N, C-alpha and C positions, 0 to 999 in steps of 0.2 A: 578611390578605393585602392588600398595597398596591393602591390603586385607580387607579394611573396606567396605564390600559389603552391598548395599542397593537396594531396589526395586524402580524403577522410577527415573526420572531425578532429581538430587539434585540441591540445590542453596547454594551459599556461597563458602566455601572452597571446593577444588576438592574432588571427591568421586568416588568410583567404583559403576557402575550400571550394573545390569544384565537384559538382554532382551531376548526374544525368538521370532524367526522369524515365523509369523503365516500363511504365504501364501502357497498355494499348488504349485505355479509355482516358479522356481528359479529367483533370482534377485541379481545383483551385490551388494556387501557389501556397497560400497560408496554411491550408489544411494538410497539404502534403508535407510541408516543412515541420508541422507539429508532429506528424507520424514519424518523422526522422529524428526529431529532437524531443523525446518524451520528458526529458528533465526540465524543459522550459514550457511555460504556459503559452496558450495561443495569443494572449495579449502581448507578451514580450516578443513573440515572433512577428506579430503585426507591426510593432514599433520598429523592429529591425528593418522591415520592408519600407515603412513610411520614411525612415531616416536614410534611405538609399543604400542600405547595406546588402541588398540582394539584386543581382542582375540575372535576367533570363535572356539567353542568346545575345549577350552583350548590351542589352537595354535594361534600364531600371524597371524592376518589377513592381506590380501592385498586388495587394492582398488577393484580389479576385482574378488575377491573370490566369487564364486556363493553360495548364501544362499539357504538352503532347509528347508522345513517345520520342525519346532521344533528345529532348530539349536539354540545353546546358544551363545549369543553375550555379551561379557563383555567390557564395555567402561569406561575409566577413564575420567570423566567429569571435565574439568578445570573451575575455576571461571571466571566470565566475566572480560574482560580487563578493567583496570582502565581508566577512561575518561581523555583525556588531559584537561587542564584548559579551561573552557569556562566561559565567564563573564555573570553572572546572570543580567538581565536587566528588569526594570519595564516596561512591555508592557501590554496595555489593552487587556485582554482576555475575550471573550464572552463565558462564561462557561455554557453549557447546563446541565451537570451532573458531579458529582465528588464523589468518595468515596476513600477508602484507596488503591484500586487496579487499578482504571482507572479514566480517565478524558476525557469528550467529549466536544469539543470546536467547536463553530461556527466561523471559520476562516474568517478574513476580506481580501479584495483584497490588493495586494501589500506586503503581508507578506510571505517571504520565510519560508518553514517548518523547514529546518535544515541547520546548517552551512556547508560550503564547503571550501576547501583551498582558501585563499584570501578573504573569506567572512564569518567571524566568529562572526559578531555582527548583532543585529537587527532582529533576526530570531525568529520563534515560540519557538524553543528550548531554546534560551536565556531567553525568557519570562517565559517558564515553569520552568527553573532552579531557577528563582526568586520566582515563585509561590509555587513550590514543592521543598522541601529540600532533597528528597530521590530518585531522578532520576539518579544521576551520576552512570556510570558503566553498565547501562542496554542497551543492544543492540549495544555495541561496540562504536568506536570512532565517535564523532560528532553527533550521532543520538540517544540520550538516550530516551527510551520509544516509539520511533516512530514505529508504526505498518504499516501504509500506508501513502501515500503522496497526497497532493493536489498541483497543480502548483501555483506559486507565485500569479497570478491574478485570480485564481479560488477560490470561496468562499464556505463556508458551513461546514458540519459535518466532523470532523476528530477525530479519537480515539487515545489516548495516554495511554500506559501502565505505571503503577507506581510500578510494581513488576515484577520479572522474571517469576513467574507463569502466571500472566496476559499477559505478552508479548508472551509467547509460545502459550497460548490458543488462543489469538486473531489472531496471525499469521497463526495458523492452520485453523481458521475459514475463514480467507481471502483466503488462499490457496485452501481449499476444498469447497469453495463457500457456506459455512454455513452462513457467513455474507452476508447481502444484501445491495447494495449501489445503490441509485437512484439519478439522477441529473435532473435539469431543465435547458434548454438552449434555447436561441433565435438564430435561424439560418437564413441565407439568402435564399430566394426563397421559393417555395411551393412544397412540396414533393407529389409524387403520392401515394395515399392510406392513410390509417389511422395508420398503424403500419408496422414494418418491422425489418429486422435483417441485420447487416453488419458484414461480416466475411472477414478478410484479415490480413495476418501476418504483424507485425509492426517491423521495424528495422531502423537503421540510414539511413537518406536520402543519396542517392548515390553521390550527388554533394555537398550539404550543410550539413556538419557533425554536425552542431548545431541543426538541425531539424530531425524529424522522418517522415517516410512515409510508405505506404503500399508497401511491397516488396514481392519477391517470398518466398515460404515456407522455402527454404534452408537457406536464409540469414536473416530471421526474426523469430519472435515468434508468435505463433497462438494467434489471438485476436478476440473476439466476442462481439458485442454491439447490444442491442435491443433498438428500438426507438418506441415511440407512439406519435402521433399528439395530442396535447392538444388544440391548438387554431391557426387559420389562421389570420394573421394580415397584410393584404395588400401583400407586397412583402416579408414578413417574416413569419416564422412559430415558434411557441412555442412547443418544444418537451420535452418529458420525456424520459430519457435514463436509462437503467439498464445494468450493466456490468456483463458479465460472466467471464471476465479476467480483469487484472489490469495493462496493459502495460503503459509505459510512454506516456503521451499526447494522450491516446487512443481515447477518444471521439472527441477531436479536429482533430486528424489525420483522423479518419473514416468519420467524417462529411465533411471535406474538400475533401476526396477521392470520395464521392458520389456527389460532386458539391454543397453542402450546408454548407459552413463553418460557424463557430460560429461567431456571430456579435461581433465586437471589438477585434477579434483575429488577431493581427498584424503579427503574425508568419505564419499563415496558410490561411489568407484571403487577397485578393487583393482589396476588397471593402473598400475604404477609407471614402466615404461620409456617415455619419450617422446622424440620427435625433437629437442626443444629444451627448455631450462629455461623455466618459466613462473612468473609472479607469482601466479597463481591459476587457477581454472577458466576455460575458454575459453567464456564466456557473457557476452553483451553486449546490453543493452537498446537496440536499434538505432532504434526508432521509438516515439513517443508522440503520440497524437492526443487532443486535448481540445477543449472549448468554453471560450472565455475566460469566467472566472467572473463578469465584470461585463457585458461587451458581448455575450456569447453567440456571438461569432465563432468559426467552425471554425479550429482551429490544428493544424498537424502539424509535429513536430520530429524530426529525424534526427541521431543522434550518430555521427560517424566511428569506424571500428574502431580500437582501441588498437594500439600497436606489436607487442605480444606476439601478438595475434590475426593481424595481417598477416604477421608473421614465420613462424608455424607454417603458415599457408596457403601461403606462398611455398615453404617447404621441401617440403611434401607435393605441391605441383603440379609440382615438379621431378622 
């Protein structure tokens, strides 16, 4: 293992990093490293360990090595994987804020966030690569700078990191619920009460594997969604949602689960007749609160409602 020891996680060429386990209770080496390196998967962390890139108190660690308070952990941090070629494309981006470390975008409906096998063009990432020349290599293949996702037809605030420091900071903020994310949505039906909480593990639908559903705790991941009634509109309700967790399709799945699916959601709603044509589900990430990844300054961003959302609200209010 190289002897170029530094403190903290480095960027650029690989380097040796020294950490100390701070907790009074033991924890497996791989699980703790995952908590410290949220931009990397547990599988990649375990490969680091298997390849002898992690020492615990001077000895080669194993994934299940129990860490105890003040144990010294040395990790050889490798540089980010180079990104496969992705075509930069000129895509109109509604930029709410930008500096050298991050960019906040008000995403439009119909725009997929990042490429996937068989779909490498026309995504937000392609547009970002045209707009920013320094994104490649951040956060692995096909997802440069992406901290969190919005579904293709969900609109609103999305944060993108422009540096490795920003990526790590923002991912930790999402993971530890330091970042706040609020959504506005129009749902079918009238809910009981003015506010509530939906708790239900989310996993793959047992029959339709392209969908997600509320499942038992063993086969899904814990998910918690808070809702607040903002306005009753006949047979519809305007709700404000706040996420405690960030599971795939979480608001859409939880809303459908309690019998009030999002208007315009063709995947989770059977209600086809609507007062107007829509580009997608009426779900908008209206507010994003974060700490600046470098200055630590509190920042709050709000994304104006898209035209489709305003139009259907106007129709229903009449």
